[in-house]
N, C-alpha and C positions, 0 to 999 in steps of 0.2 A: 346342223351345227348345235351344239351345247354348248354354252359356256358360262364360267364360272362369275356369279353375281359380281358388279361391278358397284362399289360406293361411291357416293359426292361427297368429298369429306367436307363439311360445317364446322366452322369454328364459332364458339361462343363470344360474346365481346368481352373485352376484358378490364376488368374492375379495381386498377390498379390499388389507388388508395382503400377502398373498403377492405381488399384482400390482406394489405400489408394491418391494419388493423385488429384483424380477424388470426391473423399469424402472432404479431403479438399477446393478444388480448388470450387465443387459445394456447399459444406453445406450438402449431402447427406446422409442417413443413409447408415452406409455400407456397410450394405450388398446390398440394391440398388446399391452403388457406385460399388458394385462388378458386379452385372448383366450387367452396361454398359461396364466394363475390362475384363469381358468372353466373351463379342460379339463381342470385337472386337475393340473397342471404345475408349483405354484406351491410347494408342499412338499417337494420331494423334487430335491435337485440333483443327483444322477445323472443321473435320470431327465431331468430338463430340458437337463442337457450333452448327451445320448447323441440328443435330440429334433434341437437345433440343431447336435450335429455328430457327424451316427451317424459311423460307424467301420466300416471293411472289420475290423477286427481284433474286432470284436463279431457276426460273425457266426457261425451255428453249425455245429458240427461234422458234417459230412455222414454219418458213420458212425453217428449218436447215429438215424438213420431207421430202423426196421426193413427188413432186407432187401438192405438194403446195399451189407453186407459180401457177400451171395449174388451180386447181380448184377453186382460190381465183378470177382470171380473169375469170374463165366462170361462176360463179355464179355472180361477178360481172356487169357482163352482162347482166343477167336475173333481176339483180334490177333493172338496167338502162334505162334496154327495156321493163318493165311492165312486165315480162314472168309470169308464173304461178311455182310455184315451189312445187315440194312435198317430205316431206320429209318419209323415207321407215323405217321404226324400227323395233325392233324385241320387243316380246313380256315379255322378263323378264327386272327385273330394270333395268339393264344397258341398255338397249333398249327404255323403256321408259323415261327414265332420260337421253338419248341423244336426242330423238328427242324432246322434253320437250324445251330442252335449245333451241338447231338450232330454232325451232317455237318462240320461245322469240326474238332470234336473229335478226329476220327477222321483228317481229314487232318493235321491239327496233328501226330499220333501217330506219322503215316507208311502207316497202314493204309486204302488205295486201294482196297480192295475194301467201301465203302461207298456203297447207292444209298439213297432215299429213293422213299416213296410216301404220296401225299394221295388221299385217297376226292374222287371227283366228288360236289361238293352234291347237285345236283338228278339224276343220273343212280342213286347208290350209297346216297346218305346219309351219318348218322352213324357215325360205328368204322367193325370189323372186318367184313366179308362173306367167306363163305366161296368166293367165285367171282375177287375179290382175293389172298385166301392163295393160292388155289394156284395164279393168275399169279407171284406173287410167290416160290413153292418152282420156280417152274417156272426162273428165273433163277439159282437156285443159291444161295438164301438158306441159309441155316444157325441165323443167330441174327437173330432179329424183334423190335426194341428199341419199346412203343410209349411214343408220349408225349404224354399229355393225352388221352388215353382210354385204355380198354382192365378199366379199373376191374369192370365188371359183365358183360364178356364169354365166361363161362366158357364156353359150347359153343365161338365162335371160337377161344380157346385150345387147348381138347381139339384142334378140329381140326386147328388147325397142329401139334400137335404129332403128329397121327396122320398126318401127311405130311411131314415129316423138321423140323420146325424147332422148335426152340428158344424161348422167346419170355421177355422180361423187360416187365415190364407198369411203366411210371412215368407216375401220373396224380393230379390231385389231388380227383376226384369223390368224393364221400362213397359209398362200398362198400354192396355189401347185404349178408346176413350170411354168406354164404357167396362169399370169394375163387376168384379163377381158377386152374387148376392148370398154374402156370407156375413158371418155373428162379427166379423173384423176383417179387416183388410192391411197388414202393418207392410209397408212399405215405401222406405225414405226417396223412391222416385215416383209416390203420386204425385201429383201435377197439384195437389192440394195438402201436404205435406209439406213445412216448415222447415225438418229435421236437417241440420248445417251437414251433414255430411251424406250426399249423393251418391259416394263410391263403397260403400259396405257391401263386403260380400254375402252373401246367402245367409255363413256361418255368422258374419257379425250382427247380423238382425237377428238369428235366434240368440247372440250373447244378449246382446239389449233388449230381446224378450225375458229370457233368464232373467238379467238385471232386476228390470220390472217386477215378475213374477215376487222376486224375493223380497223387493219392497214392500208389493204390496199382501205380500203375506207376513210382515212384521218380523221378517229374519235378522236378529241383530245383526248389527255392522260387523262385528268382528266372524260372525259364521259363514254370513253372503258372500265379503272380500275372501277367505279363506277358497269358500267354493269358486268362486268366480274367479282367482287365479289358476284353479286345479282346473279350468276348462280353457284357461289362456293357450294354452297348446295346443288344442283340437283347432282355434279360433283362426290362431298363427297358420297352421297349416291349411285350411280350406282357401285362407284369404290369400295365401301366398299361391296356391295350386291354381285359384281363378284368375287369376293377373289382377287382381285388384290394384287400386292404387296405392303405393304405398308413400304415401303421406299423409300430415295431420293427423286423425283418431285413424285410422289404418295404420299409419305409422308405429302410433302408442300400443294399438292391440300387439302385432307383429311382435315389435320390439320386446314389450315383459312377456308376449308368449311364446317366444326362442329361449328366453330364460328360464320359464320356465320349462319346457321342453326339454332342456338338459339337467334337469331334475324332478324329471316326472315321476307321478305318483302313478299316471295311467300305466297299470299292465301289460295294457295289449301295445301301447305306441312302445313302452320299453322293450318287448321282446323284436317289435318289426327294427328299431335303431341297433337294436344287437345286434340281428343279425345282420345289421345294414353296416357294422364294427363301427358304430358312431362312437368316439371315443367323448371322453369328457370335454363339455365345451365346443364338439363337434356342427353342433346342430346348426345352419345358417339357412336363412331363403335360398339360396342356390341349392345347398342338397336337398331342402326340402321340394324346390321344383325339379332337378334332374335325378333324385333317389328315391327318396321316399314314395312322393306325389304320383311316378310312373308305376309303382307297386301296386300304391291304393286303386289308382283306376284299373288296372289291369283285371284286376274280379269283374268289374262292371265291363271289359271292352268284350271277356272270353267265355266268363262262365256267369258268375251271380255278384252283385256287389252288397248283397247280406251281410256274407260274409267278413266285409270292413268293417260295418257296425258293432258285430259281434267282439268284433277283436277290440276293440275301442272302446267298447263299455263291459268284456268280461274283466274278472278279477282271479281268472285261473289260471294260473300262471303256465301250464303244462298246455292247454289248449290254445292261450296265447302263440306262444311257441311254434305250435301244430299249426297256425292260423299263417302267422309270418312266412313258416315255410313254405306254404301252399301259394301264398302272393307271389313268392317268388318263380317258381315253377309257373306260374298265371305269366307275370311279365317273361321270362323265358319266350314262352307261345306266345306273347303278344309283340314282341322282338321280332321271332322267325317270320312270322305272316305278316307285319309290318314292312319289313325287310324283302319280303316278296311282290309285295303290292309295288313299293317306292320304285325297285328297278324294274317292273314292268311300265310304271308309270313316267317313270324314264326313258324308255324307249320307246313310249306313245311320242312323250314330245320332241325326243331326234327326227322322229319319223315323220311325222304329221302337224308338227305345232310349227307356223310362222314368226319368230320372235321378233322379225322387225316389225309388224302391223298388228300380232294379236298382244293385245293389253290384259287377258283376262286368257287364262288357261283354263280349258276345260276338257278335262280327261276320264273317260269310263273302260271298266270292264267287267267283265261276267262274275255276278256272284262273290266280287268282291265283299269281303269279312267289312261288316256297317262300322263292324265297332273299333276300327284303329283308320277311316278313311280319314278322318281331319286330321290326325296327327301327319298321315302323308302329306294332306293337303298344306300342312304347316311347314313340310320340310320340302316340298318345291315350293311354297315363298319364300324359304330360306335361299333356295339354290337357286330362282331366276329372279327373285325379286319383283313378282308383279302377283296382283291377285288372282288366285286358286281354286276351281270348284273340284273335287272328286265326286263320282258318281259309280253305285254298282248297282250294275242291273241284272233285275231276274223276272221273269215272265212276262216282260213287256214293260215294265215299270222299273225308275231307278230311283235311287235312296243317297242323296249328295250331302257334304259339306264342303264348306265355302271357309277359305279363310282371308284376311285382306292384307294392304300396305297400307300404313301412315297415309291419309289424305283422298282414301279413297272407301267410302260409306256400300259395302257391297250390299248390308239390305238392301238402301234406296235403287239400288241396281238391280235386285230380284224383284223388288216392285216396279221398276219399269219395266222389265220384261214378264211381268204377270201371266200375260196372256198363255205362255209358250212352259208352265208349271202349272201344276197341278197343287200345290202349295209350299207354304215358306216360311220361315220365320229366322229372327236371331236379332244382331244388333250391330253397329257398325263394322264393328271385326271382326265378327264371325257368321255365319249364318247356316242353318240348315233347309234342306229342299226335297219334293218328289216333281217327277217329272216324268211323262211319258219317254219309253226309248225310242220311238220314232221322232220326238221334238226337241231330241238334244243337238243335231246339226243346225234350226233352225233357234234353238235355245243360245249356244255356243256363238254363231253370228249375229242374236240381236245385243246377247250384252259386250263384245266387244262393239260395235257401234256404239252403245251406249259410253261405250268407256272411253272410247275415241274424242268425244266428246267433253266427258265429264274431267277426262283426265290430258285434257290436251295441254295443259300449263305445267303438267306437270312432267320432271326429269325421270325416268326411268329406272336412272343409276338411284341405289337405295341409298339414303342419306346418314352417313356416320357421322356422329355428333360428337366434336373433337370438344373437351371441357377446357384446356389452356396445354399449350405449349410446354413441354418441360426442356430446362434446361439439365444438361449430364450432370453439375455440380448439385442438383438439387434429386439423383436418381441414387438414395442412398433407399437402407433398410427401413427407415421412416417414411419414405412414401408408401410401401405398401401397409406400416401398421395404421400409419396416420388414414390413410384411405379407407382402408378397416372400421374405423372408427364412424363413417358415414354410412354403414349400415345399418336396416337392411336394405339388400339392394332388389331391386323389383320398376315393376309401372311406375311411373312418374318418379322413380330416385333410382334410376340405372348407375349402376357399375360407374366409378370416374376411366373416361376413356382421353390418355393422355395422347402428346404428338411429340416425339423426340427425330430431329431430321439430320439430315446429312450424316447420317452414318455407315461406316465399310463392313464387308465380312473380311475375318479372318479367318473362316474354314470355308470348306464346302459345305455346301446348303445339304441336311439329311434329312428324308423321310423315317421319320418311325414310326412305332407303333401301327393303327389302321390311317394310315395315311396324314400324320400329324408332319408337318412342316418344323427343323428343330433348326436356328441358327446362332452361330456365334459373331458377335457383332463388337466392333467399334467405336466409339463416340468421337468428334472431333479432336479432344483434349487428351486421348489415348487411352480412355476408361473403358473396359471391357466388362461386358455383358452378354447373357445367356437369352435365348427367346425361342419360345414355342408359339406354334400356330397351329390350333387345333384344325385339321381339316384340311388346312392349306397345303399339305403335300405336293401337288398339283404345281405349284407355283416352282417345286424346287431347280426343273429344269431348265425354267426362262429365268434364274438367278445364277446359274450356273453358266449359262451364256454369260453372261454381263458381272463375274465375278468381282471385277473391279471398279465396278457402278460405286456411286453412292446411293441411298436407298433412305428413304423417308417413313417410321413405322407407327402405327397406332393402337396402343397396347393397355393393356390394366395391369395393375403391377402387381406381382404376386410374390409371396416367399418362396425359394427353392431351399431344403432344409438337408440335399440327401448328399452335400459335402463334406461327409465324414461328419455329421453332427450339427455343422457348423451351418448359419443362414445366408444366403445371399439375394439379392433382390434379382429375380428371375421374370420376364418381361411377356406377356398371355398375347400374342397377335391377336390384332383384330383386325388390320390389312396393313399394307404396306406399299411403296410408290416406289419404279424406279427414278432417279433425275432424269433430263431429259438432257442428251448429251453427253451423257455418262455410261 
């Protein structure tokens, strides 16, 4: 039987004194001030100011990154000698935006001999392949620059050099013990790199490379700043889409990048936002993650991601509108395929999984579209709160994508089960693998045996971190407005989650839209609020049976303006609990 994922509510430790100081100093709603204090920003005025007002002046010097000087020197030589350059990217949003950013850089510098190459996800797979390198070399390319890939491509870089191309590797993924023998290897996660921000996305590394090249080329400060601002929207999109930590330097890049996106001069990006009906000021990290990124990703999942680079580098408005329309079509196709595979996966879990004992879900299907199995794995993690691996079988082999939960390193788990696997790679939160179909059952048993030890002390109920308990008199429109000031939200800076206690239902719960729960609630002091729980429609029946019950709710505050133009606070439910004995 399939059960809805259960949450274990965990509460941040209250920091009352610092919270009162923050509320007084910044004029914030008291509950939002508690969020900041409880997240550790109450005792350091400088850190608080940097968080609330991130400044571009606080960005780190790009030359603090190991090999940045070598990279800029080799690129400068290519520019001044007129060498053909090819930017080799990845087919996800991080790789697409990284590629577009560097193509724009070279065009800005007047270097027209620049091309880009994005591998086909289905036909080529991730990273550089020898056949692709041969075709790139045949175009006359003398310098290959990787973005968002290449850090483990030892053989591929060696092959590129043998056929006459120098390589500058820029990446952010974890390196192996040995680095590629390239002209430069720029990666903040190199063991010998002292760059302060280890959490840069691939596009963040590309942005730092662009900054360094502009400095090396002696571009005037005004022109360099203007160019860097013009590509900060791309930097923000790639950083958010890659789920990079939105703190420190990344927060600065995304905060200013979102502002740039709202007034973008990028013709393709404008066309995409117009198609999505983004009005003035409507670009947020959430909208990038849930609306823009899926469409940019859809091309690579179902067709070819190179069209996205064209979109983000073209100055032809008509062509941009045409591509944006295609991306919408690709996304509809992707949703249809993804929905079918997800439903099939759910059926497999219902029929075969032992949720009492299986700590890791492993599901497989014949010729499932490998472009969407990672998304399906993420949705299964959301549904069941445990690591999940989804495999697509074809001709006796299977390719798979795995997604994990906090506290379980899925890459380490695959390493422990390597004798059952052909190849694997990734990081603690997500990984990919290849396996022989006949080994799937033994692999499932092995990874669950490993997980039972590794997760022995873990509560399988997913944690839901509550920032603070909010009182009814603090639940005013400013709660949402002041909470929005903490944006951009994302990894390491999630949207604040508040708990409100001892509420009652004033109307029967309703299911609206596609399985969304709609509630009308009253606080203990009689104040009334509306609440919406996306995807929580299954709770309506249980709540109806307990119509007189008191409930506690965990929610994010939002503003509902559908009441004749007036704005009201609304609760976006994350979870709820029916009080015992009610």
